[in-house]
C-alpha positions as CSV (number, residue, x, y, z in Angstrom):
1,M,-2.0,-5.9,5.7
2,S,-0.8,-3.5,8.4
3,P,2.8,-2.7,8.1
4,S,4.7,-1.2,11.0
5,G,8.3,-0.4,11.9
6,K,10.9,0.8,9.4
7,A,11.6,-0.8,6.0
8,Q,15.1,-1.9,5.0
9,N,16.8,-1.8,1.7
10,N,15.8,-5.4,0.8
11,E,12.2,-5.1,2.0
12,P,10.4,-5.2,-1.4
13,L,12.0,-8.5,-2.3
14,R,11.1,-10.0,1.1
15,V,7.5,-8.8,0.8
16,K,7.3,-10.4,-2.7
17,Y,8.6,-13.7,-1.2
18,L,6.2,-13.6,1.8
19,F,3.1,-12.8,-0.4
20,K,4.1,-15.0,-3.3
21,R,1.2,-17.4,-2.5
22,W,-1.4,-14.6,-2.9
23,L,0.4,-12.9,-5.8
24,T,-0.3,-15.9,-8.0
25,Q,-4.1,-15.2,-7.8
26,E,-5.8,-13.0,-10.4
27,G,-8.1,-10.2,-9.2
28,L,-6.8,-10.2,-5.6
29,R,-7.8,-7.3,-3.3
30,V,-5.4,-5.8,-0.8
31,I,-5.9,-3.1,1.8
32,V,-2.8,-1.6,3.2
33,N,-3.5,-0.1,6.6
34,L,-0.8,2.5,7.4
35,K,-2.2,3.3,10.9
36,E,1.0,2.0,12.6
37,L,3.5,4.0,10.4
38,A,4.7,7.4,11.7
39,Q,7.0,8.2,8.8
40,F,7.5,7.1,5.2
41,G,11.0,6.9,3.8
42,V,12.4,5.9,0.5
43,W,12.3,2.2,1.3
44,E,8.7,2.3,2.5
45,M,7.6,4.1,-0.6
46,G,9.6,1.6,-2.7
47,L,7.9,-1.3,-0.8
48,I,4.4,-0.1,-1.4
49,T,4.9,0.9,-5.0
50,S,6.5,-2.4,-5.9
51,F,3.7,-4.3,-4.2
52,K,1.2,-2.1,-6.1
53,K,2.9,-3.1,-9.4
54,E,2.6,-6.8,-8.4
55,V,-1.1,-6.4,-7.6
56,D,-1.8,-4.5,-10.8
57,Q,-0.1,-7.1,-13.0
58,R,-2.7,-9.6,-11.6
59,S,-5.7,-7.2,-12.3
60,G,-6.0,-6.7,-8.6
61,I,-7.0,-3.8,-6.4
62,L,-4.8,-2.2,-3.8
63,R,-6.2,0.3,-1.4
64,V,-4.4,2.4,1.2
65,C,-6.0,3.7,4.4
66,H,-5.3,5.5,7.7
67,L,-2.8,8.1,6.4
68,N,-1.8,10.3,9.2
69,P,-1.1,14.0,8.3
70,A,2.6,13.4,7.9
71,L,2.1,10.5,5.5
72,K,-0.6,12.3,3.4
73,G,2.2,14.5,2.0
74,Y,3.8,11.6,0.2
75,F,0.5,10.6,-1.5
76,Q,-0.5,14.1,-2.5
77,N,2.3,14.1,-5.1
78,D,0.6,13.8,-8.5
79,R,2.4,10.6,-9.4
80,F,1.3,8.8,-6.3
81,A,-2.2,10.3,-6.0
82,E,-3.0,8.8,-9.4
83,Q,-1.6,5.4,-8.5
84,F,-3.3,4.7,-5.2
85,E,-6.8,4.4,-4.0
86,I,-6.7,6.3,-0.7
87,Y,-9.3,6.0,2.1
88,S,-9.6,7.6,5.5
89,D,-10.1,4.4,7.4
90,L,-10.3,0.6,7.1
91,E,-14.1,0.5,7.0
92,S,-14.3,2.9,4.1
93,A,-11.5,1.0,2.3
94,M,-13.4,-2.2,2.7
95,D,-16.7,-0.6,1.4
96,G,-14.8,1.3,-1.4
97,E,-16.3,4.6,-0.3
98,R,-13.8,7.5,-0.7
99,N,-14.2,10.7,1.2
């Protein structure tokens, strides 16, 4: 998944609806490529954390890649750093090789 643009206040519910078909599977794997995002606001963080919870409930894996320097600050917070598997690029996220 490669999100772009700016999230709105109802985005987590819309994402859950859009991905409902995949969220029924156990052990799913998702890579969120943040290459197209320039900034991360409250709604974007809510979106990714709520999606992470849905994936976790199904014993799945969610990885995040392509954080630009501005976005890295959001994920360096202890709470988020522990929650997310963060990779430098899509290839390393697919291989599961962290830098």
